[in-house]
C-alpha positions as CSV (number, residue, x, y, z in Angstrom):
1,M,-82.2,-44.3,-49.8
2,G,-85.7,-45.6,-49.1
3,P,-87.7,-48.4,-47.5
4,R,-86.4,-51.1,-49.9
5,E,-82.8,-50.2,-49.2
6,F,-83.4,-50.1,-45.5
7,Q,-84.7,-53.7,-45.6
8,L,-81.5,-54.6,-47.4
9,V,-79.6,-53.1,-44.5
10,L,-81.5,-55.4,-42.1
11,L,-80.8,-58.4,-44.3
12,R,-77.1,-57.7,-44.5
13,R,-76.7,-58.5,-40.8
14,M,-78.9,-61.6,-41.0
15,A,-76.8,-63.2,-43.7
16,D,-74.3,-64.5,-41.1
17,F,-77.0,-66.8,-39.7
18,Q,-79.3,-67.5,-42.7
19,P,-77.6,-66.8,-46.0
20,G,-80.0,-68.9,-48.0
21,M,-83.1,-67.0,-46.6
22,V,-81.4,-63.7,-47.2
23,E,-80.6,-64.6,-50.8
24,D,-84.3,-65.4,-51.4
25,A,-85.4,-62.2,-49.6
26,V,-83.0,-60.1,-51.7
27,R,-84.4,-61.5,-54.9
28,A,-88.0,-60.9,-53.6
29,L,-87.0,-57.2,-53.3
30,G,-85.8,-57.2,-56.9
31,S,-82.3,-56.5,-55.7
32,S,-78.8,-58.1,-55.6
33,R,-76.0,-58.8,-53.1
34,T,-74.1,-55.8,-54.6
35,E,-77.0,-53.5,-53.9
36,M,-77.3,-54.9,-50.4
37,R,-73.7,-54.1,-49.7
38,E,-74.1,-50.6,-51.1
39,A,-77.2,-49.9,-49.1
40,N,-75.4,-51.0,-45.9
41,R,-72.4,-48.7,-46.8
42,R,-74.8,-45.7,-47.4
43,W,-76.6,-46.4,-44.1
44,Q,-73.4,-46.6,-42.1
45,A,-72.2,-43.4,-43.8
46,M,-75.4,-41.6,-42.8
47,A,-75.1,-42.9,-39.3
48,H,-71.6,-41.4,-38.8
49,A,-72.1,-38.2,-40.8
50,A,-71.7,-35.1,-38.6
51,R,-74.8,-33.4,-40.1
52,A,-77.0,-36.5,-40.5
53,P,-80.4,-36.5,-38.7
54,R,-80.2,-38.0,-35.2
55,G,-82.5,-40.2,-33.2
56,A,-85.7,-41.4,-34.9
57,R,-85.3,-38.5,-37.4
58,R,-82.7,-40.6,-39.2
59,H,-85.2,-43.4,-39.8
60,T,-87.9,-40.9,-40.8
61,A,-85.6,-39.5,-43.4
62,V,-85.4,-43.0,-45.0
63,L,-88.7,-44.5,-44.2
64,G,-91.0,-41.5,-44.1
65,P,-93.3,-40.6,-41.1
66,A,-93.8,-43.4,-38.6
67,A,-97.0,-45.4,-39.0
68,S,-97.5,-45.3,-35.2
69,V,-96.0,-43.3,-32.4
70,G,-96.7,-43.7,-28.7
71,D,-95.3,-43.7,-25.2
72,R,-93.9,-46.9,-23.6
73,A,-92.8,-47.5,-20.1
74,V,-89.3,-49.0,-19.7
75,G,-88.9,-49.5,-16.0
76,D,-89.4,-46.0,-14.5
77,L,-88.6,-44.2,-17.7
78,V,-91.3,-43.2,-20.2
79,C,-89.9,-43.7,-23.7
80,R,-91.3,-43.0,-27.2
81,S,-91.9,-45.8,-29.6
82,H,-91.8,-45.1,-33.4
83,R,-92.9,-47.9,-35.7
84,W,-92.8,-48.5,-39.5
85,P,-94.2,-51.5,-41.4
86,V,-91.7,-53.8,-43.3
87,D,-92.8,-55.5,-46.5
88,L,-90.6,-58.6,-46.1
89,W,-92.2,-59.5,-42.8
90,P,-96.0,-58.9,-42.7
91,G,-97.3,-58.6,-39.2
92,L,-94.0,-57.1,-38.0
93,S,-92.9,-53.5,-37.7
94,F,-89.5,-51.9,-37.2
95,E,-89.5,-50.1,-33.9
96,V,-87.2,-47.3,-32.8
97,V,-87.4,-46.5,-29.1
98,T,-86.1,-43.1,-27.9
99,V,-85.7,-41.6,-24.5
100,P,-86.6,-38.0,-23.6
101,G,-84.1,-35.8,-25.5
102,G,-84.4,-38.1,-28.6
103,A,-81.5,-40.5,-28.1
104,V,-82.2,-44.0,-29.5
105,V,-82.1,-46.9,-26.9
106,Q,-83.6,-49.7,-29.0
107,E,-84.1,-50.4,-32.7
108,W,-85.5,-53.8,-33.8
109,L,-88.4,-55.7,-35.4
110,V,-91.4,-56.2,-33.2
111,R,-94.8,-57.8,-33.7
112,D,-97.6,-55.4,-34.6
113,G,-99.9,-54.5,-31.8
114,A,-100.7,-51.7,-29.4
115,V,-97.7,-49.7,-28.3
116,G,-97.3,-49.8,-24.5
117,G,-97.1,-52.5,-21.8
118,T,-94.2,-54.0,-20.1
119,G,-93.1,-56.8,-22.5
120,A,-89.7,-56.9,-24.1
121,G,-91.2,-55.8,-27.4
122,G,-93.7,-53.4,-25.9
123,G,-97.2,-54.5,-25.5
124,G,-97.7,-57.6,-27.5
125,D,-100.6,-58.9,-29.7
126,A,-103.3,-61.4,-29.0
127,A,-102.7,-62.8,-32.4
128,A,-99.0,-63.4,-31.8
129,P,-97.9,-67.1,-32.2
130,R,-97.4,-69.1,-29.0
131,P,-94.7,-71.7,-29.6
132,R,-94.7,-74.6,-27.1
133,T,-91.5,-76.4,-28.1
134,A,-88.1,-75.6,-29.4
135,A,-88.9,-77.4,-32.6
136,E,-91.6,-74.8,-33.4
137,L,-89.1,-71.9,-33.3
138,V,-88.6,-71.5,-37.0
139,P,-86.2,-68.8,-38.1
140,W,-87.7,-65.5,-39.1
141,S,-91.1,-66.5,-37.6
142,Y,-90.7,-65.0,-34.1
143,V,-89.4,-61.8,-32.5
144,V,-87.6,-61.5,-29.1
145,D,-90.9,-60.8,-27.2
146,D,-92.6,-63.9,-28.7
147,V,-89.9,-66.2,-27.3
148,A,-89.5,-64.4,-24.0
149,R,-93.3,-64.6,-23.3
150,A,-93.7,-68.2,-24.5
151,F,-90.8,-69.6,-22.4
152,A,-90.7,-67.3,-19.4
153,P,-88.6,-66.7,-17.5
154,A,-86.2,-66.4,-20.4
155,R,-82.8,-64.9,-19.6
156,P,-81.2,-62.2,-21.8
157,L,-77.6,-62.8,-22.7
158,E,-75.0,-60.5,-24.2
159,G,-75.3,-60.3,-28.0
160,T,-72.3,-60.5,-30.3
161,A,-73.0,-57.2,-32.0
162,P,-75.1,-54.1,-31.5
163,S,-77.9,-55.5,-33.8
164,R,-78.0,-58.9,-32.1
165,W,-79.7,-60.3,-29.1
166,R,-79.6,-63.7,-27.3
167,L,-82.1,-65.4,-25.0
168,A,-81.5,-68.5,-22.8
169,F,-84.7,-70.4,-22.0
170,D,-85.9,-73.9,-21.1
171,A,-88.3,-75.7,-23.5
172,P,-89.1,-79.3,-24.6
173,E,-87.5,-80.4,-27.8
174,G,-90.3,-81.9,-29.7
175,A,-93.5,-82.9,-27.8
176,P,-95.0,-80.2,-25.5
177,D,-95.1,-82.6,-22.6
178,G,-91.4,-83.7,-23.0
179,P,-88.7,-82.8,-20.6
180,P,-87.4,-79.2,-20.8
181,R,-83.9,-78.5,-22.0
182,R,-81.9,-75.3,-22.0
183,H,-81.7,-73.5,-25.4
184,I,-80.1,-70.4,-26.8
185,A,-82.0,-68.3,-29.3
186,D,-80.1,-65.8,-31.5
187,F,-81.8,-62.8,-32.9
188,T,-80.7,-60.1,-35.5
189,W,-82.6,-56.8,-35.4
190,G,-85.0,-58.6,-33.0
191,L,-85.9,-61.4,-35.5
192,L,-85.2,-65.0,-34.6
193,Q,-82.3,-66.5,-36.6
194,Q,-81.5,-69.8,-34.9
195,V,-82.1,-71.9,-31.8
196,T,-79.4,-74.2,-30.4
197,P,-79.4,-76.6,-27.4
198,S,-77.1,-75.5,-24.6
199,D,-75.4,-77.6,-21.9
200,T,-74.9,-74.4,-19.8
201,P,-77.4,-74.3,-16.9
């Protein structure tokens, strides 16, 4: 199993939201839905095998050495960030955050930039897109930290699976000077999948 198969694992979870985009991405990788299912099966088997590498070492076994490693403060705790580039999403990296002792506390796609800082994705990048309306939030174009920063104070909600995140935030629908409305953004592996209006305050 290598980087291409790992990207298929990420896509497998995204198919629930964006099946058409996933189909296109699978073809771009020169793969098939059958291979995507098989890659996911092998990844899950590795994750639950008694002798499989733990922590970030599991990702290193598949992706090779991390492109960048650095410390990141999460509250009062100093964690370790490990990042790998992903061909499907230029400008993004897959980040694995570990606590002292090696246990993984976060694994998701983040925007490239310096490791560190206090943002949801760790640091941030001056070149990151700055959406001003809900209409600008195109699927697969933003990560959790992009939306949280653009529409602060966004409120984290409970995800529907371990690889999913949700944010509640207020933003105008179309014009930047329009009245704000509550929206819910759904993310898989940290990548935006959909934005829906919400009547819940």
